[in-house]
C-alpha positions in Angstrom: 154.1 125.8 52.0 156.3 122.7 52.2 155.9 122.7 56.0 152.1 122.0 55.7 152.7 118.6 54.0 155.0 117.3 56.7 152.4 115.6 58.9 150.6 114.1 55.9 153.8 112.7 54.5 154.5 111.0 57.8 150.9 109.7 58.1 150.7 108.0 54.7 153.4 105.4 55.4 152.0 104.7 58.8 148.6 104.0 57.4 150.0 101.8 54.6 152.1 99.8 57.1 149.0 99.4 59.3 146.9 98.1 56.4 149.7 95.8 55.3 149.9 94.4 58.9 146.2 93.7 58.9 146.4 91.9 55.6 149.3 89.8 56.9 147.4 89.0 60.1 144.3 87.8 58.0 146.5 85.5 56.0 148.8 84.0 58.6 146.6 84.0 61.8 145.0 80.9 63.1 141.7 80.3 61.3 140.5 77.1 63.1 137.3 78.8 64.1 136.5 80.0 60.6 137.3 76.5 59.3 134.9 74.9 61.8 132.2 77.3 60.8 132.8 76.5 57.1 132.7 72.8 57.8 129.4 73.2 59.7 127.9 74.9 56.6 129.1 72.1 54.4 127.5 69.3 56.6 124.5 67.5 55.3 122.2 64.9 56.9 123.9 62.2 54.9 127.4 63.4 55.7 127.9 65.0 59.1 131.7 65.3 58.7 132.7 66.5 55.2 136.3 66.2 54.2 138.1 69.5 53.3 139.8 69.3 49.9 141.0 72.9 49.5 141.6 75.9 51.6 142.5 79.4 50.3 143.2 82.5 52.3 143.8 86.1 51.3 143.7 89.4 53.2 140.0 89.9 52.6 138.5 86.4 52.9 138.9 82.7 52.9 137.3 79.9 50.8 137.1 76.2 51.4 136.1 73.2 49.3 134.6 70.1 50.9 133.8 66.6 49.6 130.3 65.8 50.9 128.6 62.4 50.4 125.4 62.9 48.4 126.2 66.6 47.5 129.5 66.2 45.8 131.9 69.2 46.0 130.7 72.0 48.2 132.4 75.4 48.3 132.1 77.7 51.3 133.3 81.3 51.1 134.0 83.4 54.2 134.5 87.2 54.0 135.2 89.9 56.6 132.5 92.5 57.2 134.8 95.5 56.4 137.5 94.1 54.0 140.4 93.8 56.5 138.5 93.9 59.8 135.3 92.7 61.3 133.7 89.3 61.8 133.7 86.6 59.1 130.4 85.8 57.4 130.4 82.4 55.6 128.1 81.3 52.8 127.8 78.2 50.7 128.4 78.9 47.0 128.3 76.9 43.8 126.3 73.8 42.8 125.7 72.5 46.3 124.7 75.8 47.7 122.0 76.3 50.3 120.6 79.5 51.8 122.6 79.0 55.0 124.9 81.6 56.4 127.1 81.8 59.5 129.2 84.4 61.2 132.4 84.0 63.3 135.2 86.0 64.7 
């Protein structure tokens, strides 16, 4: 009976290491494209180049705060489609929110 659990015991650590690797990639990989998409969502007619004041990354998503003339502080949240994988979808949240969304790789 112990022989039947051998492949499962070997598979669990491999899956956990793979998920850990995806999480590390999401946190430490270059996110310049996601930042550009977030800045595009924070833009207004009065301020075409908002200034980023905060950036936060975790394995599942990223969030950014921008100082925007006329709108104050704008927060943009970007999340992956399937937790650790998939394209990022960005939305404005908080007081300066608008119904705009954007997707990026």
